N, C-alpha and C positions, 0 to 999 in steps of 0.2 A: 117583756124585757127586763134584764138583770139590772137591779140597783146599783147606781153608783159606777157604771160603765160609760165611757166616752163614745161616740159613735163617730167614724170615718166613711164619709158618705163620699165615693170616688166614681171616676167614671170607668165602669165596667168594661168598655171596649177598649180602652187605651191602652197601648203596652206600658207605656211610661210610667200610667197610673197603677195597673197590676203588679209593676216590678216594686214601686214604690211600697204598695200593701205588703208585700211579701218582706220587703226591708225593715217595715214598721214591726209584722208579726214575729220577726227573727230578735229583735230588740226589745219586745213589751215583755220584760221577765215578770213586771208585775200584774199581767193581765189585765191590765188599763181600758185596752180597746174592744169595741166590737165594730163589724164592718157590714156595709151594703152597697150596692152599687148605685147611682144618682139614677139610674134609669129602671132600678126596681121598684115594684108597689111600695113596699116599704120605704124607701128612699124619696118616692113621688110624696110619698104621704107625709114625709116629715118635712120636706121642702115646701109644701102647701100649708101645714100648720104654722110654718114660722115666717109666711111670705117671702119668701128667698127667690129674688129674680134670677134665674137659671139663664138669661140672656147674658147676664154680667159675670155670675159665677158658673163654670159648667165643669170644673175638673176637682176641687176637693173642698168639702166642709166637713168642719169638725163641730160635734155638738156634745155639748156638755149638757144632759138633761138637768133643769129646774134652774141653770144657772146662765148660760149665754151660747152662741155658737160663734165659731171663727171660719173666715173664709180667706182665699188665696194667701198671701206671706203670712199673716197672724196665724191661720190655721196649720203651715208647714212648722213654723216656729214652735208652736203650741205641743204639737207632737214631737217635734226633736227634744225638746228640752224635758219631756215626761220620762225621757229613758234614763234620766241622772247622769251621775258621774260627768265627766268633760263635756257631754252633751249639753249640760247648762250652760255653757259658754256662748250658746246661740243667742241668750237672750242679747248680747253685743247687737246682734243684729236689729233690736227693736228700737235702738237708737237711732237707724237711718229713719228719715221720715217715710211713714204709711205710701206715700203716693208714689215715692221712689222704688221701695221693695215690690209693691204691686205692679208696676211698669214691668219691672225684670221679670216677676211671675208670670204677668199676662203674656212677654214674649214667649216665652218657652211654652205654657198653654196652647198659645195660637199655632205653634208649630210641631207641637207633639206627635201629629198623626205622620207629618210628614218626616219629621226625623227619626220617629220610634217605633213607627206603625201601628196599625188597629187592628183589633179581632171582629171576626163576625158576629160574636155573640159575649154575652159577659162571662167572667172568669168563673169555672166550678170550681168550687174548693175540694180537698182531699178529704176524705172521711174524719181523718184528723182533725182538721182546721172545721169543719162544720159547724161545731158549737161556737166559733167566733162570727160567726156569719149571721145576718139577721135576714128574715125572709127568703 
């Protein structure tokens, strides 16, 4: 694994999650992130190493190797703020209580397949993007 890269674990069969990964890739001008599906062998290993309960978190996890990991609204806000510029304003939402932010996040996560659909298998990156994906 590359030194200093943050890792986004995402639901590889979720259309919303795959679109979100594409959104991040387009805005990751500093090449900060690497990606892997929660369902992948690499993703499962990272989850297990950190003792993350996937019955509580099943859509996005941000891992900063050697530092911490973030889930739910914290992960989304950390990712967004990393784009710099006006995206730093997302920090305003950290003023909202975490239980409130996570309740909103969970509502969308619970309905993501119904609203956005689901794929039969995990996304396969294009050859140009393959280096950004782990495992």
